[in-house]
C-alpha positions in Angstrom: 0.0 0.2 0.1 0.9 3.5 -0.5 2.7 4.8 2.6 1.4 7.7 4.4 3.1 10.7 5.0 6.2 10.1 7.9 5.4 11.0 11.5 8.3 13.1 13.1 9.2 11.8 16.6 8.8 14.8 18.3 5.3 15.7 16.3 4.6 12.1 17.6 5.4 12.9 21.2 3.3 16.4 21.1 0.0 14.3 19.7 0.4 11.7 22.3 0.6 14.3 25.0 -2.4 16.1 23.9 -4.4 13.0 24.4 -7.2 13.4 26.9 -8.6 10.5 28.0 -10.7 12.0 30.5 -12.0 14.0 28.1 -13.3 11.2 25.9 -14.6 9.1 28.7 -16.5 12.2 29.9 -18.2 12.9 26.4 -18.7 9.3 26.2 -20.5 8.9 29.4 -22.4 12.2 28.5 -23.7 10.9 25.4 -24.7 7.3 26.9 -26.6 8.7 29.8 -28.2 11.6 27.6 -29.7 8.7 25.6 -30.5 6.6 28.5 -32.4 9.6 29.9 -34.4 10.3 27.1 -35.4 6.3 26.6 -36.3 6.6 30.0 -39.0 9.4 29.6 -40.1 7.6 26.6 -40.9 4.6 28.7 -42.7 6.5 31.3 -45.1 8.0 28.5 -45.7 4.4 27.0 -44.9 1.9 29.6 -48.5 1.4 30.8 -49.9 0.8 27.0 -47.0 -1.7 26.1 -48.0 -3.7 29.4 -51.6 -3.8 28.4 -51.1 -5.0 24.5 -48.3 -7.4 25.7 -50.8 -9.1 28.6 -48.1 -9.8 31.0 -47.8 -8.9 34.6 -45.6 -5.8 35.5 -42.1 -6.8 35.8 -41.2 -4.4 38.5 -39.5 -0.8 38.1 -36.1 -2.3 37.7 -36.8 -4.2 34.4 -39.3 -1.6 33.4 -36.7 1.3 33.2 -33.5 -0.8 33.2 -34.5 -2.5 30.1 -34.4 1.1 27.8 -31.3 2.4 30.2 -29.0 -0.5 29.4 -30.5 -0.7 25.6 -29.6 2.7 25.5 -26.0 2.7 26.9 -25.4 -0.2 24.8 -26.3 1.3 21.7 -24.6 4.4 21.8 -21.5 2.5 22.9 -21.9 0.3 19.7 -22.1 3.6 17.8 -18.6 4.8 19.3 -17.2 1.3 18.5 -17.9 1.3 14.9 -17.3 5.0 14.3 -13.6 4.9 15.8 -13.0 1.6 13.8 -14.1 3.2 10.9 -11.7 6.3 11.6 -8.7 4.2 12.2 -9.2 2.4 9.0 -9.9 5.3 6.6 -10.2 8.6 8.0 -6.4 9.0 9.3 -3.7 7.3 7.4 -1.3 4.5 8.9 2.3 5.0 9.0 4.9 3.9 6.3 5.6 0.7 7.8 1.7 -0.4 7.8 1.5 0.3 11.6 -1.4 2.4 13.0 -0.6 6.1 13.2 -1.1 7.8 16.8 -4.4 9.0 15.9 -5.6 5.5 14.4 -4.2 3.6 17.2 -6.0 5.7 19.8 -9.4 5.5 18.0 -9.2 1.5 17.9 -8.2 1.3 21.6 -11.6 3.5 22.3 -13.1 1.2 19.8 -12.1 -1.9 22.0 -13.5 -0.2 25.2 -16.7 0.7 23.3 -17.5 -2.6 21.7 -16.5 -4.0 25.7 -19.2 -2.0 27.1 -21.5 -3.2 24.4 -21.1 -6.7 25.3 -21.5 -6.5 29.0 -25.0 -4.2 28.0 -25.8 -7.1 25.8 -25.1 -9.6 28.5 -27.1 -7.6 31.1 -30.2 -7.5 28.3 -30.6 -11.4 28.5 -32.0 -11.4 32.1 -33.9 -8.1 31.6 -35.7 -9.6 28.0 -36.6 -12.8 29.9 -38.0 -10.5 32.9 -39.8 -8.4 30.6 -41.5 -11.3 28.5 -42.5 -13.4 31.3 -43.1 -10.8 33.8 -41.3 -12.2 36.6 -39.0 -9.7 38.5 -35.5 -9.6 37.5 -34.7 -11.1 40.9 -36.6 -14.2 40.0 -35.2 -14.3 36.1 -31.6 -14.0 36.9 -31.7 -17.3 38.5 -29.5 -19.6 36.5 -32.4 -22.1 36.3 -34.4 -19.6 35.1 -32.2 -18.4 32.7 -31.4 -21.9 31.2 -35.3 -22.6 30.8 -36.1 -19.3 29.4 -33.3 -19.2 26.9 -34.7 -21.4 24.2 -38.1 -19.9 24.4 -37.4 -16.2 24.5 -36.3 -15.0 21.1 -34.8 -11.6 22.8 -32.9 -13.5 24.9 -31.2 -15.4 21.9 -30.9 -11.9 20.1 -28.7 -10.7 23.0 -26.3 -13.4 23.7 -25.4 -13.6 20.0 -24.8 -10.0 20.1 -22.6 -10.3 23.4 -20.8 -12.8 21.8 -19.8 -10.7 18.7 -19.2 -7.8 20.8 -16.5 -9.6 22.9 -14.9 -11.0 19.8 -14.8 -7.5 18.2 -13.3 -5.7 21.6 -10.5 -8.5 21.8 -9.6 -7.9 18.2 -9.7 -4.3 18.5 -7.5 -4.4 21.6 -4.7 -6.3 20.0 -4.9 -4.7 16.6 -1.6 -3.0 15.7 -1.4 -3.2 12.0 -3.5 -1.1 9.6 -5.0 -4.3 7.9 -6.4 -6.0 10.5 -8.9 -2.9 11.7 -11.1 -4.4 8.8 -11.6 -7.5 11.0 -12.2 -5.4 13.9 -14.9 -3.5 11.6 -16.4 -6.7 10.4 -17.0 -8.3 14.1 -18.5 -4.8 15.3 -20.9 -4.5 12.3 -21.7 -8.4 13.2 -22.9 -7.4 16.7 -25.2 -4.9 15.4 -27.2 -7.7 13.1 -29.2 -9.3 15.7 -31.1 -6.4 17.3 -31.5 -5.2 13.7 -33.4 -8.8 12.6 -35.4 -8.8 15.7 -38.0 -6.5 17.0 -41.3 -4.9 15.8 -39.9 -5.1 12.2 -39.4 -9.0 12.2 -42.8 -9.7 12.5 -46.5 -8.7 11.0 -47.0 -7.7 7.3 -44.2 -6.5 5.0 -41.5 -7.3 7.8 -39.2 -8.2 4.8 -39.1 -4.4 3.8 -39.5 -3.0 7.7 -36.2 -5.4 8.5 -34.5 -4.6 5.3 -35.0 -0.8 6.3 -34.3 -1.3 9.9 -30.7 -2.9 8.9 -29.9 0.1 6.3 -31.5 2.7 9.2 -29.1 1.0 12.1 -25.9 1.0 10.2 -26.3 4.6 8.8 -27.2 5.8 12.2 -24.2 4.4 13.8 -21.8 5.1 11.4 -22.8 8.8 11.3 -22.8 9.1 15.4 -19.8 7.1 15.4 -17.9 8.9 12.8 -18.7 12.2 14.7 -17.7 11.0 18.1 -14.4 9.9 16.7 -13.7 13.0 14.9 -14.4 15.3 17.6 -12.2 13.4 19.9 -9.4 13.6 17.3 -9.8 17.4 16.9 -10.0 18.0 20.6 -6.7 16.0 20.9 -5.3 18.5 17.9 -4.4 15.5 15.6 -2.6 16.4 12.8 -4.7 14.9 10.2 -8.1 16.5 11.7 -8.7 18.2 8.2 -8.2 15.3 6.3 -10.1 13.2 8.6 -13.2 15.7 9.0 -13.2 15.9 4.9 -13.7 12.1 4.6 -16.0 12.0 7.5 -18.4 14.5 5.8 -18.8 12.8 2.6 -19.8 9.6 4.5 -21.9 11.7 6.9 -23.7 13.0 3.8 -24.6 9.6 2.7 -25.5 8.2 5.8 -28.1 11.2 6.0 -29.3 10.2 3.0 -29.8 6.5 3.8 -31.1 7.0 7.6 -33.6 9.4 6.4 -35.0 6.9 3.5 -34.9 4.1 5.4 -36.6 5.6 8.6 -39.5 6.9 6.6 -39.9 3.6 5.0 -40.0 1.7 8.3 -42.3 4.2 9.8 -44.7 4.1 7.1 -44.9 0.8 7.3 -45.4 0.5 11.1 -48.0 3.6 11.3 -50.4 5.3 9.0 -50.3 8.9 8.1 -53.3 9.8 10.1 -52.2 7.9 13.1 -48.9 9.9 13.4 -50.2 12.7 16.0 -53.0 10.5 17.5 -50.9 7.5 18.7 -48.1 7.4 21.3 -46.0 5.4 18.7 -46.7 8.3 15.9 -45.3 10.9 18.3 -42.0 9.6 19.4 -41.6 8.7 15.5 -42.6 12.9 14.9 -40.1 13.5 17.4 -37.4 11.4 16.4 -37.9 12.7 12.7 -37.8 16.4 14.0 -34.1 15.2 15.7 -33.4 14.0 12.0 -34.0 16.9 10.5 -31.7 19.4 13.0 -29.0 16.7 12.7 -29.1 17.4 8.7 -29.3 20.9 9.3 -26.3 20.8 11.6 -24.5 18.6 8.8 -25.2 21.0 6.1 -23.7 23.8 8.3 -20.7 22.0 8.8 -19.9 21.4 5.3 -20.6 24.9 4.1 -19.0 27.0 7.4 -17.2 24.8 9.8 -14.9 22.8 7.6 -13.8 25.7 5.5 -12.9 27.7 8.9 -11.1 24.6 10.1 -8.6 24.8 7.1 -8.1 28.3 7.0 -8.6 30.1 10.2 -6.3 29.2 13.6 -9.4 29.5 15.7 -11.7 26.9 13.5 -10.8 23.9 15.2 -12.7 25.3 18.2 -15.5 26.5 16.2 -15.5 23.1 14.6 -15.4 21.3 18.0 -18.4 23.3 19.3 -20.8 22.8 16.8 -19.9 19.1 16.6 -20.5 18.8 20.2 -23.8 20.3 20.2 -24.5 17.9 17.0 -23.6 14.8 19.3 -25.7 15.8 22.1 -28.8 15.9 19.3 -27.4 12.5 18.3 -27.8 11.1 21.8 -31.2 12.4 22.0 -32.1 10.9 18.8 -30.6 7.4 19.9 -32.6 7.5 23.4 -36.3 8.2 21.2 -35.1 5.1 19.0 -34.7 3.2 21.9 -37.9 4.2 23.3 -39.7 3.7 20.0 -38.4 0.0 20.2 -40.1 -0.1 23.4 -43.4 1.6 22.4 -45.6 -0.9 20.7 -47.1 0.1 17.2 -50.5 0.7 16.5 -52.3 -2.6 16.2 -53.1 -4.1 12.9 -55.2 -6.6 11.7 -53.5 -9.7 12.2 -56.5 -11.9 11.3 -56.5 -10.9 7.7 -52.8 -12.1 7.4 -52.3 -15.3 5.1 -49.9 -18.0 6.4 -47.4 -16.4 3.6 -47.6 -13.3 4.7 -46.9 -14.0 8.2 -43.9 -16.0 7.5 -42.3 -14.2 4.3 -44.3 -10.5 5.0 -46.3 -10.4 1.6 -49.0 -12.0 0.1 -48.9 -14.6 -2.9 -52.1 -14.7 -4.7 -51.4 -17.2 -7.3 -49.1 -19.6 -9.1 -46.1 -18.0 -10.7 -46.6 -17.2 -14.6 -44.9 -15.3 -17.2 -46.6 -12.3 -16.4 -46.2 -12.3 -12.6 -42.7 -13.5 -12.9 -41.9 -10.3 -15.3 -44.5 -7.7 -13.9 -45.0 -8.8 -10.6 -42.2 -6.8 -8.8 -41.4 -6.1 -5.0 -38.4 -4.1 -4.3 -35.8 -5.6 -2.3 -34.2 -2.6 -0.1 -30.6 -4.1 0.2 -29.8 -6.3 -3.3 -32.1 -4.1 -5.4 -30.7 -0.8 -3.9 -26.9 -2.6 -4.5 -27.7 -3.2 -7.8 -28.5 0.4 -8.7 -25.5 1.8 -6.8 -23.2 -0.4 -8.6 -24.5 0.7 -12.2 -24.6 4.2 -11.2 -20.9 4.4 -9.5 -19.3 2.1 -12.6 -20.9 4.6 -15.4 -19.4 7.4 -13.1 -16.0 5.8 -13.4 -16.5 5.4 -17.2 -17.4 9.1 -17.7 -14.7 10.2 -15.8 -12.4 8.4 -18.1 -14.2 9.5 -21.0 -13.5 13.3 -20.0 -10.0 12.5 -19.2 -9.9 11.5 -22.8 -8.9 7.9 -22.1 -11.0 4.8 -23.7 -12.8 2.2 -22.0 -14.0 -0.9 -23.7 -17.8 -0.9 -24.7 -18.3 -4.5 -24.1 -17.4 -4.2 -20.4 -19.7 -1.7 -19.8 -22.5 -3.7 -21.4 -21.5 -6.4 -19.5 -21.6 -4.8 -15.8 -24.6 -2.9 -16.5 -26.5 -6.6 -17.5 -25.1 -8.1 -14.6 -26.3 -5.2 -12.6 -30.1 -5.2 -14.3 -30.3 -9.4 -13.9 -29.1 -8.7 -10.1 -32.1 -6.3 -9.8 -34.4 -8.7 -12.1 -33.3 -11.8 -9.5 -34.2 -10.0 -6.2 -36.7 -7.5 -7.1 -39.0 -9.1 -9.8 -41.3 -12.2 -9.9 -38.6 -14.3 -9.1 -37.2 -12.6 -5.8 -41.3 -12.2 -4.9 -41.7 -16.1 -5.5 -37.9 -17.1 -4.4 -38.9 -17.8 -0.5 -42.3 -19.7 -1.4 -41.3 -22.3 -3.7 -38.2 -24.6 -4.2 -37.9 -24.3 -8.0 -38.3 -20.1 -8.1 -35.7 -19.9 -5.2 -33.0 -22.5 -7.4 -33.7 -20.1 -10.3 -32.7 -17.5 -8.1 -29.6 -19.2 -7.0 -28.3 -19.8 -10.2 -28.7 -16.5 -11.4 -27.3 -15.2 -8.3 -24.1 -17.8 -8.0 -23.3 -18.4 -11.8 -25.2 -15.8 -14.3 -24.5 -12.6 -12.5 -20.8 -13.1 -11.1 -19.8 -13.9 -14.8 -21.2 -10.6 -16.4 -19.8 -8.5 -13.3 -16.6 -10.0 -13.6 -16.3 -9.4 -17.2 -17.1 -5.7 -16.5 -13.2 -5.4 -15.0 -14.7 -2.7 -11.9 -11.4 -3.1 -10.2 -9.4 -1.8 -13.3 -12.0 0.9 -13.9 -11.5 2.0 -10.3 -7.9 1.9 -10.6 -7.7 4.0 -13.9 -10.5 6.2 -12.9 -9.4 6.9 -9.4 -6.6 9.6 -9.0 -3.5 8.3 -7.3 -2.6 9.5 -3.6 1.1 10.5 -4.9 4.2 10.3 -3.2 4.3 10.8 0.8 0.6 11.6 0.7 -2.4 9.9 2.7 -3.2 6.9 0.8 -7.0 7.0 -0.9 -9.3 5.0 -2.4 -6.7 3.6 -4.8 -4.4 2.5 -2.7 -7.1 0.9 -0.2 -8.3 -0.9 -3.5 -4.7 -2.0 -4.2 -4.1 -3.3 -0.7 -7.2 -5.3 -0.6 -6.1 -7.0 -3.8 -3.0 -8.1 -2.4 -4.1 -8.8 1.3 -3.4 -12.1 2.8 -7.2 -12.8 2.8 -7.3 -12.1 -0.8 -4.4 -14.2 -1.6 -6.4 -17.1 0.2 -9.5 -16.8 -1.3 -8.4 -16.7 -4.7 -6.8 -19.9 -4.5 -8.4 -22.4 -6.7 -9.0 -25.0 -4.4 -10.6 -22.5 -1.8 -12.7 -20.7 -4.2 -13.9 -24.0 -6.0 -15.1 -25.3 -2.6 -16.8 -22.2 -1.6 -18.6 -22.2 -5.0 -19.6 -25.7 -5.5 -18.9 -27.3 -2.0 -21.8 -25.0 -0.7 -24.3 -26.3 -2.7 -23.9 -29.6 -1.4 -23.5 -28.5 2.6 -26.5 -25.8 2.1 -29.1 -28.3 0.2 -28.0 -31.9 0.7 -26.4 -31.5 4.6 -29.9 -30.2 5.8 -28.5 -26.8 6.4 -31.2 -25.3 4.2 -34.1 -26.8 6.0 -33.0 -25.2 9.2 -32.6 -21.7 8.3 -34.9 -21.3 5.5 -37.7 -19.7 7.6 -35.5 -17.0 8.7 -35.4 -13.3 6.3 -31.8 -13.1 7.9 -31.0 -16.4 6.3 -32.3 -15.7 2.6 -29.9 -12.3 3.1 -26.9 -14.3 3.9 -27.4 -16.8 1.5 -28.0 -14.5 -1.5 -25.0 -12.7 -0.4 -22.9 -15.8 0.0 -24.2 -16.9 -3.6 -23.0 -13.5 -5.0 -19.7 -13.3 -3.6 -18.7 -17.0 -4.1 -19.7 -17.0 -7.6 -17.7 -13.7 -8.1 -14.5 -14.7 -6.4 -14.7 -18.3 -8.9 -15.1 -16.3 -11.6 -12.6 -13.7 -10.9 -10.0 -16.6 -10.9 -11.3 -18.1 -14.0 -12.1 -15.3 -16.6 -11.3 -12.2 -14.5 -9.8 -9.3 -16.5 -8.8 -7.5 -13.2 -5.6 -7.7 -11.4 -5.4 -10.7 -9.0 -3.4 -11.6 -5.8 -2.1 -14.9 -8.0 -1.4 -15.2 -11.7 -3.4 -18.2 -13.2 -2.5 -20.0 -16.5 -5.0 -20.2 -19.2 -4.7 -24.1 -19.3 -5.2 -23.9 -15.3 -7.8 -21.8 -15.7 -9.6 -24.4 -18.2 -8.6 -27.0 -15.9 -10.6 -25.1 -13.0 -13.5 -25.1 -15.2 -13.6 -28.4 -16.2 -12.7 -29.7 -13.0 -15.9 -28.0 -11.2 -18.3 -29.0 -13.7 -18.8 -32.9 -12.6 -19.4 -31.6 -9.1 -22.1 -29.0 -10.1 -23.8 -31.6 -12.3 -23.9 -34.4 -9.8 -25.3 -31.9 -7.3 -28.3 -31.3 -9.7 -28.9 -35.3 -10.4 -28.7 -36.0 -6.6 -31.0 -33.1 -5.7 -33.4 -34.6 -8.5 -33.0 -38.1 -7.2 -33.7 -37.5 -3.2 -36.6 -39.3 -1.8 -37.2 -36.7 0.8 -38.6 -33.4 0.6 -36.4 -30.5 1.4 -37.9 -28.3 4.2 -41.2 -29.6 3.8 -42.7 -28.7 7.1 -41.6 -24.9 6.1 -43.4 -25.0 2.4 -46.4 -26.9 3.5 -46.6 -24.6 6.3 -47.1 -21.5 3.8 -50.3 -23.0 2.8 -50.3 -21.1 -1.0 -53.6 -20.8 -2.6 -53.0 -23.4 -5.1 -52.4 -27.0 -5.6 -48.8 -28.4 -6.5 -46.5 -31.0 -5.6 -43.7 -30.4 -3.4 -41.6 -33.3 -4.6 -42.3 -32.4 -8.3 -41.0 -28.7 -7.6 -38.0 -30.0 -5.9 -37.3 -32.2 -8.7 -37.9 -29.4 -11.0 -35.4 -27.3 -8.9 -32.8 -30.1 -9.1 -33.5 -30.0 -13.2 -32.8 -26.1 -13.2 -29.6 -26.5 -11.0 -28.3 -29.5 -13.6 -29.0 -27.5 -16.5 -28.3 -23.9 -15.3 -24.6 -24.2 -15.8 -24.5 -24.6 -19.6 -25.1 -21.0 -20.6 -22.6 -19.6 -18.0 -20.1 -22.6 -19.4 -20.5 -21.2 -22.8 -19.6 -17.5 -21.9 -16.6 -18.8 -19.8 -15.3 -20.9 -22.6 -15.8 -18.3 -25.1 -14.2 -15.5 -22.4 -11.1 -18.3 -21.9 -10.9 -18.4 -25.7 -10.6 -14.6 -26.2 -8.1 -14.1 -23.3 -6.0 -16.6 -24.5 -5.5 -15.7 -28.1 -5.2 -11.9 -26.7 -2.4 -13.0 -24.1 -0.6 -15.2 -27.4 -0.9 -11.9 -29.3 0.6 -9.6 -26.5 3.6 -12.0 -26.2 3.9 -12.0 -29.9 3.9 -8.2 -29.8 6.4 -8.2 -27.1 8.6 -10.8 -28.8 8.8 -8.5 -31.9 9.6 -5.4 -30.2 12.3 -7.1 -28.4 13.7 -8.6 -31.7 13.4 -5.0 -33.4 15.6 -3.4 -30.2 18.4 -6.3 -30.1 18.2 -7.0 -34.1 16.9 -10.2 -33.8 19.6 -11.4 -31.2 17.5 -14.9 -30.3 17.2 -15.6 -34.1 21.1 -14.9 -35.2 21.8 -17.0 -31.9 19.7 -19.8 -33.0 21.4 -19.8 -36.8 24.8 -19.5 -34.9 23.8 -22.9 -33.1 22.4 -24.7 -36.0 25.6 -23.6 -38.2 27.7 -25.1 -35.0 26.0 -28.2 -35.1 26.4 -28.7 -39.1 30.1 -28.0 -38.8 30.3 -30.8 -36.3 28.1 -33.3 -38.1 
């Protein structure tokens, strides 16, 4: 990776002397307790209605008000952890030798402490959740026997257990991190700790819970990155860090997109849970309005930062104090917003007509009124907030890179652009059209989506050459300048993880072996009822397919070079396993996930066994089209490689006046004389 500007020893000591652990701890506790107080106030206003709707006895004041208090402290700590980790990874550069700079090291240690607080809060929420659900006092729920018995029955207890495990792992990783590359593992673990709460709560049940859950995932990620990044930047500015202008500039770009994500996802989630005419008349609606006002205030403060304080930070000596004052105010508003969010999660939404929900709507989130037809597959769309949005973003960012090259006067092959846009269009179609709508309800349609996500879409995306485009479109940081996105991409390509994942055997096992583990190993039947499992499956199909085809037909730079003959061997070596999987699926006598599919009670009669055999036939035959594309791409790349080598030999021959040919002729003459 490109090295950052060297840190002079005296400047390092000066930055270290400016560190103020007491200020950081004081700000952290002020934000967490402000959020907790707001959450308690919201709970005071809504606790009675929540207990009445839940139909359980009052568990006592310790549970009623301890639950929102601990949740608020934990969620603010999680935001600080994720923001500090992102700060160490992206906002300030590391040293030349790859070790974290003073600012990055300080941030990753703050992330370790915050993750530990998050883990402790999650652990405390296990008995609190059991007490809240059962109506027993906390003194009873905390007994080991009651904890063990209730753990398998209370979903919230399992949610917080997994959160605690991931948060402890994140804290341990952040505590031992010294080098820049390992900050990404800590970031992954912190983000993972946010997922169990995001997949639980009001958004995970009832109609449209697929949209509600996806929007909540985006909302939580956007809000935590926004608040946590602001906290990290403020504490760095308080320490008068040498890269504070660069850090604030980078955070400002991230914060802008966080505002967009939080605003849109929050509106979608609110509209799903509360009708417009009940925004004022219900407690849930009033908390939503209060949270909306807080977000508007945050957006206004963010716009003020972008227009005024950042410029003054760069040009005026007093700019740092101005920025810190406004950033502290914004942080306090953020704490209030987090408290409102915690109170909202404790407030029951307006009651819905659950009796009108069909079995399919209760399980997958929406109604399915008839069997799949060509018309329904093509026109019965339901936009996927995660993968549909991803497809649009990938297409827009790619086209922006192409436009930047064109304006600079550089060419970019039209075929690569067409391949990438087709891949993005197929990703949108596979997840948001009738295929995405029927995929959770029918095994055969699920298999179509699986084959598209793992075989057809990755082939097109790989042929688009996105890494090559990014390396050509992004400006280099320059010598002795802080590394930027271009250098981050280069570091990712040559990282140990990338070298491991692009080993042909590893990539082939991830690509083909997952078919057997998922469907024939019994894993699919266990996880198919959960919305989170469908998200993880689609992500795995997409990533494993991209890794495999990147090795086989990729035009982007890769950590290891594979000869065309070896690539051909990889393709032909994996084909028998893929074909055998389809045959084995067709010959399986037991119906996979039978109880799940029967429980959907779809409004038409069809044979689950025949549908499964159809899915096996789809898996067996789906490899033909990608195989043709892969073979054509390999032949074209092989021919171009030969032509490139021929041109290189010709240029060398011109430079040395055919020295190789002359040497060969001399050798023949010598052999002739000896004969």
